[in-house]
N, C-alpha and C positions, 0 to 999 in steps of 0.2 A: 976833303973835295968841295970843287968848284961849283959856284952855285950854275953856273950850268952844265955841269957835270949831272947836278941832283937834280935839274930839270931834263933834261936826258933823259935820268933812269924812272921818272914819274913817268914821263910822256909814254915810256917802253911798257911800261907797268900796267897803263891801262887796258889798253887791248887786254891782257891778259886779265885782268878784271872783270872788265863786258864778258869774255869767254868765258866765261866762270862761273856770271851770275846767269847768263843764259844757259851754262849745261845742266845748270840747280833749277830751269825754270820749266816748271808742268804745261805743256798746250793741253787746251781741253775744247772738245769740239760740239754745240750745241745745236742741235737741229728744231729749227723753229717755222710752222708754217705761214702764208702771207694773211692770210688773218689773225693772226695772233699776232700782230705790231710788232716785230722785227724791229724797229729804228725805238720799242723802248724797251723790248730784249737787251740792246746792245746800248744804252747809256743807263742800264740796270748791271751789265758785266764791266762797263767803264768804270765803274764805284766799287765793284767785285775785286777788280786790277789795282786799284788804289791801295786796296786796306790788305791787298795780296800781292804785292810784287811777285812773289814767284810763280804764279799764274796766270797763263795768259788765256784768254780763251775768245774765241772765233765763233762768229756764227755763219749757221748752215739753214736760206732759206730755201723751203720746199713750193709746192702746189698751193693754191688758193685754198683750196676745199680738205676737210678730215677724210674724201677719200683717195682723193691725188696723193696727198699726203702718205696715206696708210701702204697705198702701192707701191712706191717708192722705199718705203720703208721694209715692207715684205721682202724686199729684192737684195736689199741691205744686210738686213738679218737672220734672211733665211741661210746667207751665205758666210754668217757669222764674222762680219766683218765687224775689224776692232775702228771705224775711220770716225766713226759717231761715239760719245762718252753719254751726254745728255741727250735725253730728245723728249720733246712736249706733246704727249698722247690727249686725245679724244676720250673725255670721263667713261666713253662707251666701251673702252680697249683694254682698262686693266685684268680681266679674265682671260683671258684671248693671248693677251703677251704673258700670265700665269702661264698660260696649257701651254706654249709652247717654248718659253722659259728663256724668254728675247730681256726682260727685263730684271736687275740685280735683286733678289729680295733684301731690304734696306733694315729686318729687326737686327742682325748681329749689329749694325753701324751704328742703330741707334743705343743699344745694350739697354740698361737701365735706365734712361729715360722715356725708352720705346712708349710706353701705356701716357705717360705727361705730355708727349710733342703731341699724338694725335687724340689727345681730347679736346686742345684746343681749336680744330677745327670745327666748323658747322656737320654736325651728325652727316650729312647725306652724301658728304666731300670725303669724309673719316672713314665710314662703311664702304664707299666705292672702290676704296684703294685698299682695303684689303682682302683677299681671295685667300681662299681656308686657313684664314688663320696667319695667313704674312703679308708683311706691307708692299705690297708692289709699287708703289710711286707716291709722291708726295703733291696734296695740290699745289696746285699756281694758280689759275682767275676760276671762281663760280661762273655761275649763265642760266639764263634761264628764258625762256619764252615771254613776251610782255606784249600788251595788244598797244601797239603806238598809233597814236591818231593827231592828227592835225587842229589842234585845240582853237584855232583862230576861225578858222573853217565852223566848226561847234559854234563857238560862241559867236560868231556871224549870225548864223540859222537858230540862235538860242536853241540850242540842244546839247544835254547831257551826255557823257563817256555812257555808252550800251555796257549794262550789265548777263544779257544773254542774247544769243545768237539772232534768236529774232529783233530784238533793239535796233542790234545791228543794221541788218539789213535793212530796215522801213529808215533809220539816220542814213545810212548812205546813201538812199533813194530820196531822200528828202535834200541834202547840199550838194548830190549831181545834180536833179533837175534844176533845182534854186540857180548853181553856178553857170551853168548853160557851159562848161568848157569840154573840148572834147577829147584836152588829154588826161584829164585827172577821170582816175581809176579807183574803186569806191573798196577793194578791197584785196592782200593778194597774200599769199601763204607759198612755200617753196613746193610747185609739182611737178619739177623734173625728175630725172631716176636718180635724187642724191637722197644723203642722210637726213637729210630737214624733213624728207620729206613721208618719213618714218613716223613723224613727230603731226603730222599735217591728218593722218591718222589715227593716231594716239588719242590727241589731247579731243578731238570732241566725242571720243567712246568713253573715255574718264569722264569728260563732263556729262558724260548723260548717266552719270552712275555705272559704267563697264570695267569690266578687265579685260585683258589678252588672258590668261589664266586663271583658274579657280587655286584653294591655297594647295591644291595639292599638285598644282601645274600641269590641269588638264585644260585643254584650250576652252576658250567660252565664243567664239565665232558666230556660235548659232545663238548665242543671245541677242538680244534687240539692238541694245546698245552697240552691236559690234555693227550693224548699218548703218548708226546716225552719222558719222561720214559722210555715207554718199548722200545719204539724204541731205544733210546740209549743204555741201559741195553743189549738190543738182539742184535746190532751191537758189541759191544764189549765184548760178547760173543763167537760170529761166529770170532772174529777177534783174540782171545785169550789172552784181555788183562785182561778181567774179569775173574776170575778163577772159576771154575767148580763147588765150593762148597762156592760161596758165599751167599747163605740162610743156612747156618750157622754163617756167620759172623758179630761175635759181638763188640762192640765199642773196648773195652780193649783188642781182639783178636786184633785186626787190631793193634793198637798201638804195643804190643808184635811183631805182624810181620817186622814191619818197623824198631823197633828198631833191631831188630837181623838181617838187613842187607836184608831181603828177601823181600822189598815191592819198588816198582818206588815211585808209588803216591798212595797219602791217601786223604780222604776228609774225617778231622780228625778235633779236637774242640782242641779250647786253650790249655788244659791240658794237651796237649802229648810234647808239645815243652818240658820242662825242663827235663820231664824223656828222650827226646832223647840225651837230651846233660849233664844230668848229674845223670843216674842211674850208679850204678855200672860194669853193662853189657851190658850197648847199644855199638854197633859196630859201631852206624852212629853218634855218637858226630862230631860236627863242619863238615857234611856234608849234612845239613839239611837247607833246606829255603823253606818258604811259598808263597803266591800268592794267588788273589784272587781265588776263583770257576772259572772255566771257564764258560760260557755260549752258545749259539749256535753264528752260524756265522750272524752278524745283529743284535743277541739280547744284551741283559744288566747282565753283571754276578749276583748273586745272591747267599744269605745265608742262614740259618735259625740262629734265633736268640737265644741263649743258656743263660747259667749261671744260679744264686740261689739266693736265697734270703732269707731274715734272717726273719720267723714270730715267733710270742709272741703266745704259746698257751693260748685259750682261759679256762682253764682248770685249769692252774698255781694257786700254793696259792702264789707266790710272783710275781705279773705283773710287778709292778712297777721299784722294784730290776732290775726284765726280761728285762723291757723298756731301763732302763739305759745300760744294758752292750747290747744290740738289738744295740743299738745307738750308743756304741763304735765299735761293730762289720762290723758295716756300714760308717766308717767314713774313709776319705784320710787317717788317720796313719794306717789305719792295710789295705787301700787298698793297699798301697803303702809296706805295709811287705809283704802282700798275692805277690804282684806282684813278689818281689824281690826273696823270699824263695820257690814260685811255681808255676811262668810264670802264676800266676791266673791275666787274662786282667781285671784295673782297671773300674770302674764304674765311675769315674770320671775326666771329660774332660785332668784337669792339672796332674793329675798323670801321663798321657802317655809322658808329656814334662820335668820329672823329670831326671835330672841326673846320678843320682844312678839306677833308673827304666829302663832304656835307656843302659847301661851298662852290666845291670844282662840279659836284655832282647832286644838287636839291629833291632830285628824284629816288635818287639810293634811300633816303625813310619811309618812302613806298616800294621800295626792292625788294629791302630785308625779307620783309612774310612769305612775300611770292616764292624767293628762293630758301627759302624755309622747307615751302610743302611743294617743292618741284618732287616731279616723279620719275625713275628712272625707267630708264626701255628696256627692253628683257635683258638679263645680265644672264650671260651665254661663252663660254669660248668659241660654241660656232655662231657666235653674234653677225657676220660678215653675209654668214648664211642668212639669218633671220631678218635682218635688214635689208637685202638684194629682194627676199620674198614678200615684204609690205612693201619696200618702196615700189617694184617694180610693177606691183597689181593696181598701187594707186595711182601712179603716174597710165597706167595703160587704160583706169575707168578716168582720169583726169584728161586723156586726148581723145574718152571715145571710141577705143577700137574693144574695150570691155564695158559688160555690165557689174553692175555691185553686186549679182550673183553669182559672175560669172570668176569677179575675182575672189570674192570672198570665198566660193571653193576651192581655188585655186591656193589662198594663203592656208585652209584649213590641211588641205591633202599635207601638202609641203612643207611646214610648218610642223605638223606631226610628226613628221619622221624626223628632223632637226631637233626639235625641243623633248622628245622623251628618255 
């Protein structure tokens, strides 16, 4: 055969080889929310594709909040649509997803490794993803709420970070008076009718020694601690530390306010640190620090557990390949990548001790004990209803359209029906 004929034959074979490779390639579609750094997810998936040429991973980006994302997912999954293979879900969702049978249980895929795999995660995240003995999802990254503060302003006024809420109020008043800046606000937390506002109720109640329910699951909203959130936010409003429009504040608006240099204290999630340090428009680079959220005098600090989990859709067509990718996304290697690239808190204890991670996030040394002691919001297959009852009443109180007695009464009556 002449050289020309050999070249022609090779040229004809190339499209056939490419077509065969494409035919063998599995496409997986990964759903992530806007706040979960889809840009970082893309980098992680690019690495996976390099190592697994038979897999093409696509990213679908949903809404900016857990609520908006879940509204979309409710539609897709209720229709048993196979368009999504892997889905990032909020740590509050596994019980709901298990009840709806939207997530593929992973026990069979993990096989004999099941217990060893789950034992590597931080306990709170291992427990959050095991529902009725089944592994419903795998942890992706951890989160908790911290007290962010402007360390430069506290140092300027020779003040220490507050350990209780009373100290926070007096510290904020001192700084606000000393700065004389009409744009500077004292403290913000989520107040709009969103998921974060559930924690605006729970954190002060926990910090006062209270619980939503007792050991038998009975509501404790008639206890003194249940009134503490309402008393605290009223006191902060009267002290001009909490802004008048607190009932309109959503999580990322708070982040933007702090990032613009217009906020002294914030009850905010871990994702914000990287934005404060690295966003092009940040006004607070190297001016921020975090400490545990305050308690009440004589009480213990408390915070809400947060974070995102990797679930495999029960309706996907490539479940075995999806589980392989899910395990990669939930690995120590990826946990380290997320910590460095997005300041996402690790779900593995050993990653907190990694030198490169600590270089990128010095505050992780203080973050780990906070994450370990973070508390779960109510675990219920009807959590959407639980959340709506708490957040809507908290929002109405902050907006001034409902008194604390009215809010607590409504919460008590409606939660009693949902949580029994």
